[in-house]
C-alpha positions, 0 to 999 in steps of 0.5 A: 552530496551523499546518495540517498542510499548512504545518507545519514542525518540527525533528527531532533524530535519533541515529545510525542503528543495527542491531537484531539478533535478541536471540538467535542465529538460523540462518545459512541461505539462504531463497529468496523465492517467485516472487510475492515477487521480481517486478520490481514489488515491488522497492522500499521501501514507507513506512508511518507510525503516530501514537500518542497519549500514554498515562498508563499508559505514563508514564515509559516511553520508546517508542523503548526499548520498541520497540527491545527488542521488535524484537530479540525479534521478530527471533528469530522473524522472523529473515529480516527481519534478513538481506540479499537476494542475487540468484542465477541467473534474477534469483531473490531469496534471503534470506541470514539473516545476523542483521545486523539491521534499521536503527533510528533514535531521534529527537525532534521539537519538535512535538505530535501535535495540531499535525498537525491533526484530520485525520491523513492523507497527505500528511504534512508533513516525512515525510523527517524522520520517516523518514530515508533513511539514505544507502546503506540503500535498495537492494533488494539487500545492504541492511537489509530494514527501516528503523524510526524512532521519533520522540518528540513533545513531548506524550508521543506518538510516531510510528513510521515504517517502510520495508519492502523490499516483496519480503519481505512484503505489508500483511498480513505486515507488520502480522503482524510489527508486531503481534508486536513489540507483543505482545512489548513487552507482555510476551508470550514469543512471538507469538500467530501463529507466523510461517510462511515456506513461500514454496515454496507460491507458487513456480512449478510444475515444469514451469511452465505459464502457464494463465491470461491475465495482461494485467497484465504486457502489454508496452505501448509508451508511444507517445504519452508518457502515462506520468505525468510525474515533475516537478510531482507533487501529492499530495492525499487524498480522503475517502469516507464513507457519503454519498459511497459512497451517491451513487456507488451511486445511479448504478448499476442495481439489479443492481449496488447491492449491489456492494462499496465497493471496486468502486464506488470503484475504478470511480469513481477509475479514470474520473476519473483517466483523464479527468485524464491525457487519453489518446486515446480509442482508447488502452487504460487499465488498473486493477490491483486488489490482491487478497489471495489467502490464502483463495483457496487450498485449503487456505488459506495458513498463518495465519502466512504473511507473504510477498506473497500477492496478485495484480494482476488487471487490467481493460482498456478503451479510454479513450473507452469508459470515459469515455463509458459509464455508471459501471456499465461500469467496475464490471462490469470491476472485478468481473470482474477481482477474480473472476479470482483463484483458486489456479490464477491465482496458480500461473499468475502464479508460472509466468509470473514464472519463465519470463518474467524476473520482469517489472514489471506494465504501468505505461503508462496504468495505475492501481493500487489497494490496499485496506488498510482491513482490514489492521489497521495502526491496531490495532498496539499497542506499549503506548500503545493503538491508532494515531491513524493507521496505514497507508501514508505516502503514495500514488504509491509504487513503482518508477514514482511516481504509479501507486498509491493506497491505500484507508485506513480513516479517521475525519474531523474530524466523526467520520465513518468512511470511507476516505481515498485518497491520489492522486498526479498532475501538478498540471494533471491533479489539477485535472481529477481533482478537478473530475470527482470533485466532479461525480460525487459531486454528481449523484444519483438514478435519473432523472438517472443516465444524463443525469448521466454525460454531463453530468459528462464534458462538463466535462472537455472544456472 
């Protein structure tokens, strides 16, 4: 059996088709929110779900089941069947045309087990499992979703999906996919009715930017430290209880109860900063995706499926981040997360409307998105929960290499944890791996401070 990294297989695809809503839907124009249509979300995001064979579904064709359920779900989520248009002020509006989402039925001459025990990004032959139909991938005037269902020789299948990110975030996409699953199982309607209500995240009248949004700072790349786009390497790193515990032991007692997200983000930010080797006086940034649904009073409607997150940022001089103990970075990450309030979201929407919908800063920036609780793996089309469900790769976005996801994962030893896909230039990846290994090796209170210094001496060699 080939390892997943070297696995090669052939995919036979049928001609792409458009799946329209199963019943007539309104033809109308629905503006996106001022959080949805910012420049940093104007890209296609890939997701992939692997499903095992199910004896209970013997004789059922997954492509047929999903195609039919998709048409039914689009009756409720009919904006997904439309097309984006851009109007004055770069405002994005969905024209609900009912044209449908793009769907591809395919077969692969491979079994699920051939992908290996550890189903995690990067996946071999991803471009075969999620075919980029020519002319389909633009933000405007194109299908808002592309879905490919690939049957496997073993009776399992792979569902790969590409979403125009301006339409939904992870929570919104999972809500839609769960609805497809419920309708595939015979439900008459989704258990969570979709709520459009994008006006809740629109700019105020008049707009007033009341918070500091350094995530949108204009930073010139004077020293050429933007990620190079050639020679990029994709690798994934597993963090189980032992790895997180080793990181926590580096922290002072007051921070030992910090969240896994906080300590993991601090660790990766430091390792990555060393790997890209900025000058010590240059600013580096970590952007944390924070779901703001419950930060509103009252919370956003349960069925809200638009983008409802902020990009709060922590900023540090590279030299300080590298030389100071890990708790310095943890404190910065914690503060950034705490910045996100209802007022912060309204202020961000006001900034978008008044500043031309800018892209978040990408120069010397790392972005992390925690999808461990998004529920991708729970989506069930009748074949049970996914063997793997979540982002198809790291480094996605308008600027490749900037983003990583935290994905729930059970490794081949049966340990539950988080897998993090990272995308870096090959030479930087080598340094990143060494730094991470060193951080995870040093343990104990008595060596924490000393260990911090020892770790980073290695990076200068």
